[in-house]
DRENTORKOL-3810 file (N, C-alpha, C; in nm, 4 decimals):
REM DRENTORKOL-3810
@n.u->10.5544; n.v->8.7358; n.w->8.9483; ca.u->10.6670; ca.v->8.7206; ca.w->9.0387; c.u->10.6421; c.v->8.6003; c.w->9.1288
@n.u->10.7407; n.v->8.5164; n.w->9.1435; ca.u->10.7318; ca.v->8.4018; ca.w->9.2331; c.u->10.7579; c.v->8.4498; c.w->9.3758
@n.u->10.6719; n.v->8.4136; n.w->9.4710; ca.u->10.6827; ca.v->8.4676; ca.w->9.6067; c.u->10.6959; c.v->8.3602; c.w->9.7144
@n.u->10.7725; n.v->8.2530; n.w->9.6927; ca.u->10.7780; ca.v->8.1480; ca.w->9.7940; c.u->10.8494; c.v->8.1895; c.w->9.9220
@n.u->10.9369; n.v->8.2912; n.w->9.9166; ca.u->11.0118; ca.v->8.3321; ca.w->10.0346; c.u->10.9375; c.v->8.4317; c.w->10.1223
@n.u->10.8170; n.v->8.4657; n.w->10.0865; ca.u->10.7380; ca.v->8.5581; ca.w->10.1665; c.u->10.6586; c.v->8.4800; c.w->10.2705
@n.u->10.6454; n.v->8.5347; n.w->10.3913; ca.u->10.5629; ca.v->8.4672; ca.w->10.4932; c.u->10.4172; c.v->8.4562; c.w->10.4482
@n.u->10.3462; n.v->8.3590; n.w->10.5024; ca.u->10.2041; ca.v->8.3420; ca.w->10.4716; c.u->10.1182; c.v->8.4471; c.w->10.5396
@n.u->10.1668; n.v->8.5035; n.w->10.6515; ca.u->10.0877; ca.v->8.6040; ca.w->10.7228; c.u->10.1788; c.v->8.6987; c.w->10.8005
@n.u->10.1241; n.v->8.8163; n.w->10.8277; ca.u->10.1923; ca.v->8.9201; ca.w->10.9050; c.u->10.0970; c.v->8.9743; c.w->11.0104
@n.u->10.1546; n.v->9.0327; n.w->11.1150; ca.u->10.0789; ca.v->9.1111; ca.w->11.2122; c.u->10.1129; c.v->9.2573; c.w->11.1874
@n.u->10.0102; n.v->9.3373; n.w->11.1628; ca.u->10.0271; ca.v->9.4812; ca.w->11.1467; c.u->9.9837; c.v->9.5472; c.w->11.2765
@n.u->10.0692; n.v->9.6305; n.w->11.3344; ca.u->10.0403; ca.v->9.6957; ca.w->11.4620; c.u->10.0139; c.v->9.8430; c.w->11.4354
@n.u->9.8929; n.v->9.8879; n.w->11.4696; ca.u->9.8507; ca.v->10.0260; ca.w->11.4481; c.u->9.8363; c.v->10.0986; c.w->11.5811
@n.u->9.8624; n.v->10.2296; n.w->11.5787; ca.u->9.8395; ca.v->10.3135; ca.w->11.6959; c.u->9.6892; c.v->10.3355; c.w->11.7105
@n.u->9.6408; n.v->10.3369; n.w->11.8349; ca.u->9.4994; ca.v->10.3644; ca.w->11.8604; c.u->9.4848; c.v->10.5029; c.w->11.9209
@n.u->9.3616; n.v->10.5510; n.w->11.9302; ca.u->9.3381; ca.v->10.6835; ca.w->11.9862; c.u->9.3607; c.v->10.6861; c.w->12.1362
@n.u->9.3387; n.v->10.5730; n.w->12.2033; ca.u->9.3703; ca.v->10.5661; ca.w->12.3455; c.u->9.5124; c.v->10.5112; c.w->12.3589
@n.u->9.5574; n.v->10.4930; n.w->12.4813; ca.u->9.6917; ca.v->10.4389; ca.w->12.5008; c.u->9.6933; c.v->10.2921; c.w->12.4622
@n.u->9.7841; n.v->10.2575; n.w->12.3745; ca.u->9.7932; ca.v->10.1186; ca.w->12.3326; c.u->9.8014; c.v->10.1056; c.w->12.1823
@n.u->9.7776; n.v->9.9838; n.w->12.1368; ca.u->9.7863; ca.v->9.9559; ca.w->11.9940; c.u->9.6823; c.v->9.8515; c.w->11.9562
@n.u->9.6616; n.v->9.8382; n.w->11.8278; ca.u->9.5671; ca.v->9.7412; ca.w->11.7734; c.u->9.6435; c.v->9.6569; c.w->11.6715
@n.u->9.6368; n.v->9.5262; n.w->11.6858; ca.u->9.7085; ca.v->9.4362; ca.w->11.5962; c.u->9.6100; c.v->9.3667; c.w->11.5027
@n.u->9.6407; n.v->9.3699; n.w->11.3741; ca.u->9.5557; ca.v->9.3072; ca.w->11.2725; c.u->9.6376; c.v->9.1988; c.w->11.2026
@n.u->9.5820; n.v->9.0790; n.w->11.1955; ca.u->9.6463; ca.v->8.9684; ca.w->11.1254; c.u->9.6040; c.v->8.9711; c.w->10.9790
@n.u->9.7022; n.v->8.9743; n.w->10.8893; ca.u->9.6736; ca.v->8.9705; ca.w->10.7457; c.u->9.7415; c.v->8.8476; c.w->10.6857
@n.u->9.6732; n.v->8.7859; n.w->10.5893; ca.u->9.7251; ca.v->8.6652; ca.w->10.5240; c.u->9.7509; c.v->8.6936; c.w->10.3764
@n.u->9.8491; n.v->8.6246; n.w->10.3226; ca.u->9.8863; ca.v->8.6445; ca.w->10.1825; c.u->9.7717; c.v->8.6020; c.w->10.0914
@n.u->9.7459; n.v->8.6841; n.w->9.9909; ca.u->9.6447; ca.v->8.6538; ca.w->9.8900; c.u->9.7163; c.v->8.6072; c.w->9.7633
@n.u->9.6422; n.v->8.5806; n.w->9.6602; ca.u->9.7016; ca.v->8.5419; ca.w->9.5321; c.u->9.7408; c.v->8.6631; c.w->9.4481
@n.u->9.7109; n.v->8.7831; n.w->9.4966; ca.u->9.7392; ca.v->8.9056; ca.w->9.4219; c.u->9.8791; c.v->8.9580; c.w->9.4530
@n.u->9.9329; n.v->9.0337; n.w->9.3584; ca.u->10.0556; ca.v->9.1081; ca.w->9.3812; c.u->10.0254; c.v->9.2553; c.w->9.3595
@n.u->10.0993; n.v->9.3402; n.w->9.4303; ca.u->10.0781; ca.v->9.4834; ca.w->9.4204; c.u->10.1585; c.v->9.5456; c.w->9.3073
@n.u->10.1496; n.v->9.6762; n.w->9.2968; ca.u->10.2187; ca.v->9.7497; ca.w->9.1910; c.u->10.3700; c.v->9.7338; c.w->9.1993
@n.u->10.4216; n.v->9.7126; n.w->9.3200; ca.u->10.5652; ca.v->9.6948; ca.w->9.3386; c.u->10.6120; c.v->9.5522; c.w->9.3160
@n.u->10.5195; n.v->9.4610; n.w->9.2849; ca.u->10.5544; ca.v->9.3225; ca.w->9.2589; c.u->10.5564; c.v->9.2331; c.w->9.3812
@n.u->10.5259; n.v->9.2887; n.w->9.4980; ca.u->10.5229; ca.v->9.2105; ca.w->9.6219; c.u->10.3819; c.v->9.1591; c.w->9.6476
@n.u->10.3693; n.v->9.0546; n.w->9.7292; ca.u->10.2368; ca.v->8.9992; ca.w->9.7573; c.u->10.1457; c.v->9.0984; c.w->9.8298
@n.u->10.0174; n.v->9.0842; n.w->9.8041; ca.u->9.9157; ca.v->9.1606; ca.w->9.8764; c.u->9.8614; c.v->9.0710; c.w->9.9868
@n.u->9.8511; n.v->9.1279; n.w->10.1054; ca.u->9.7984; ca.v->9.0592; ca.w->10.2232; c.u->9.6678; c.v->9.1263; c.w->10.2626
@n.u->9.5738; n.v->9.0495; n.w->10.3191; ca.u->9.4441; ca.v->9.1047; ca.w->10.3599; c.u->9.3987; c.v->9.0385; c.w->10.4890
@n.u->9.3209; n.v->9.1140; n.w->10.5673; ca.u->9.2620; ca.v->9.0547; ca.w->10.6874; c.u->9.1410; c.v->8.9710; c.w->10.6471
@n.u->9.0782; n.v->8.9077; n.w->10.7435; ca.u->8.9655; ca.v->8.8192; ca.w->10.7161; c.u->8.8465; c.v->8.8870; c.w->10.6519
@n.u->8.8310; n.v->9.0176; n.w->10.6735; ca.u->8.7186; ca.v->9.0904; ca.w->10.6155; c.u->8.7494; c.v->9.1413; c.w->10.4752
@n.u->8.8784; n.v->9.1486; n.w->10.4408; ca.u->8.9192; ca.v->9.2051; ca.w->10.3130; c.u->8.9273; c.v->9.3561; c.w->10.3141
@n.u->8.8969; n.v->9.4171; n.w->10.4277; ca.u->8.9000; ca.v->9.5635; ca.w->10.4369; c.u->9.0425; c.v->9.6145; c.w->10.4530
@n.u->9.1206; n.v->9.5506; n.w->10.5387; ca.u->9.2598; ca.v->9.5903; ca.w->10.5592; c.u->9.3444; c.v->9.5122; c.w->10.4596
@n.u->9.4061; n.v->9.5851; n.w->10.3664; ca.u->9.4891; ca.v->9.5222; ca.w->10.2638; c.u->9.6211; c.v->9.5970; c.w->10.2553
@n.u->9.7293; n.v->9.5221; n.w->10.2355; ca.u->9.8608; ca.v->9.5843; ca.w->10.2284; c.u->9.9522; c.v->9.5045; c.w->10.1372
@n.u->10.0334; n.v->9.5764; n.w->10.0620; ca.u->10.1419; ca.v->9.5134; ca.w->9.9871; c.u->10.2640; c.v->9.5186; c.w->10.0777
@n.u->10.3260; n.v->9.4037; n.w->10.1028; ca.u->10.4398; ca.v->9.3975; ca.w->10.1944; c.u->10.5589; c.v->9.3395; c.w->10.1193
@n.u->10.6683; n.v->9.4174; n.w->10.1163; ca.u->10.7883; ca.v->9.3748; ca.w->10.0449; c.u->10.8680; c.v->9.2763; c.w->10.1293
@n.u->10.9656; n.v->9.2140; n.w->10.0672; ca.u->11.0500; ca.v->9.1185; ca.w->10.1372; c.u->11.1285; c.v->9.1866; c.w->10.2489
@n.u->11.1544; n.v->9.3158; n.w->10.2351; ca.u->11.2241; ca.v->9.3925; ca.w->10.3382; c.u->11.1327; c.v->9.4435; c.w->10.4478
@n.u->11.0034; n.v->9.4107; n.w->10.4413; ca.u->10.9088; ca.v->9.4529; ca.w->10.5440; c.u->10.8486; c.v->9.5904; c.w->10.5227
@n.u->10.8667; n.v->9.6485; n.w->10.4049; ca.u->10.8047; ca.v->9.7775; ca.w->10.3749; c.u->10.6575; c.v->9.7546; c.w->10.3436
@n.u->10.5727; n.v->9.8389; n.w->10.4007; ca.u->10.4280; ca.v->9.8207; ca.w->10.3886; c.u->10.3672; c.v->9.9354; c.w->10.3095
@n.u->10.2842; n.v->9.9015; n.w->10.2125; ca.u->10.2043; ca.v->10.0009; ca.w->10.1401; c.u->10.0597; c.v->9.9600; c.w->10.1575
@n.u->9.9851; n.v->10.0411; n.w->10.2320; ca.u->9.8442; ca.v->10.0124; ca.w->10.2572; c.u->9.7653; c.v->10.0363; c.w->10.1288
@n.u->9.6679; n.v->9.9488; n.w->10.1037; ca.u->9.5868; ca.v->9.9553; ca.w->9.9819; c.u->9.4404; c.v->9.9764; c.w->10.0176
@n.u->9.3753; n.v->10.0657; n.w->9.9480; ca.u->9.2322; ca.v->10.0887; ca.w->9.9707; c.u->9.1531; c.v->9.9712; c.w->9.9153
@n.u->9.0526; n.v->9.9288; n.w->9.9896; ca.u->8.9657; ca.v->9.8205; ca.w->9.9424; c.u->8.8298; c.v->9.8740; c.w->9.8992
@n.u->8.8110; n.v->10.0042; n.w->9.9131; ca.u->8.6866; ca.v->10.0684; ca.w->9.8742; c.u->8.7078; c.v->10.2186; c.w->9.8665
@n.u->8.6048; n.v->10.2889; n.w->9.8270; ca.u->8.6143; ca.v->10.4331; ca.w->9.8143; c.u->8.6241; c.v->10.5052; c.w->9.9470
@n.u->8.6836; n.v->10.6215; n.w->9.9449; ca.u->8.6920; ca.v->10.7129; ca.w->10.0588; c.u->8.7712; c.v->10.6564; c.w->10.1757
@n.u->8.8628; n.v->10.5642; n.w->10.1518; ca.u->8.9462; ca.v->10.5120; ca.w->10.2597; c.u->9.0774; c.v->10.5890; c.w->10.2641
@n.u->9.1248; n.v->10.6124; n.w->10.3851; ca.u->9.2550; ca.v->10.6758; ca.w->10.4064; c.u->9.3255; c.v->10.5969; c.w->10.5158
@n.u->9.3890; n.v->10.4875; n.w->10.4755; ca.u->9.4558; ca.v->10.4014; ca.w->10.5732; c.u->9.5789; c.v->10.4693; c.w->10.6311
@n.u->9.6020; n.v->10.4446; n.w->10.7581; ca.u->9.7221; ca.v->10.4904; ca.w->10.8268; c.u->9.8244; c.v->10.3779; c.w->10.8196
@n.u->9.9498; n.v->10.4135; n.w->10.8008; ca.u->10.0549; ca.v->10.3115; ca.w->10.7973; c.u->10.0725; c.v->10.2513; c.w->10.9366
@n.u->10.0988; n.v->10.1219; n.w->10.9434; ca.u->10.1191; ca.v->10.0589; ca.w->11.0737; c.u->10.2488; c.v->10.1065; c.w->11.1383
@n.u->10.2508; n.v->10.1025; n.w->11.2730; ca.u->10.3717; ca.v->10.1367; ca.w->11.3467; c.u->10.4772; c.v->10.0280; c.w->11.3307
@n.u->10.4314; n.v->9.9032; n.w->11.3277; ca.u->10.5214; ca.v->9.7880; ca.w->11.3182; c.u->10.4591; c.v->9.6818; c.w->11.2293
@n.u->10.5443; n.v->9.5979; n.w->11.1725; ca.u->10.4980; ca.v->9.4816; ca.w->11.0959; c.u->10.5880; c.v->9.3647; c.w->11.1332
@n.u->10.5252; n.v->9.2511; n.w->11.1650; ca.u->10.5990; ca.v->9.1322; ca.w->11.2063; c.u->10.5445; c.v->9.0111; c.w->11.1323
@n.u->10.6321; n.v->8.9234; n.w->11.0832; ca.u->10.5812; ca.v->8.7964; ca.w->11.0301; c.u->10.5068; c.v->8.7228; c.w->11.1411
@n.u->10.3914; n.v->8.6685; n.w->11.1093; ca.u->10.3104; ca.v->8.5958; ca.w->11.2086; c.u->10.3628; c.v->8.4540; c.w->11.2211
@n.u->10.3810; n.v->8.4127; n.w->11.3426; ca.u->10.4271; ca.v->8.2763; ca.w->11.3696; c.u->10.3108; c.v->8.1977; c.w->11.4272
@n.u->10.2705; n.v->8.0938; n.w->11.3584; ca.u->10.1553; ca.v->8.0129; ca.w->11.4011; c.u->10.1842; c.v->7.9380; c.w->11.5282
END
């Protein structure tokens, strides 16, 4: 699938255990997910997500025994 209309990066906003949120920057990789949308990953490669053009997020495990929580919000990152 050609993905030129997808942003190069997104900010994923997760709920934290204390009051507030945690924002993770993910950048587009060369991979595509099962739904045909690009896979994005943070700098460590631990946080990975397939993000559709409509902004739907599917978190992807990068190793065994992971249970990722879906982000509260997703925003295209503006440099």
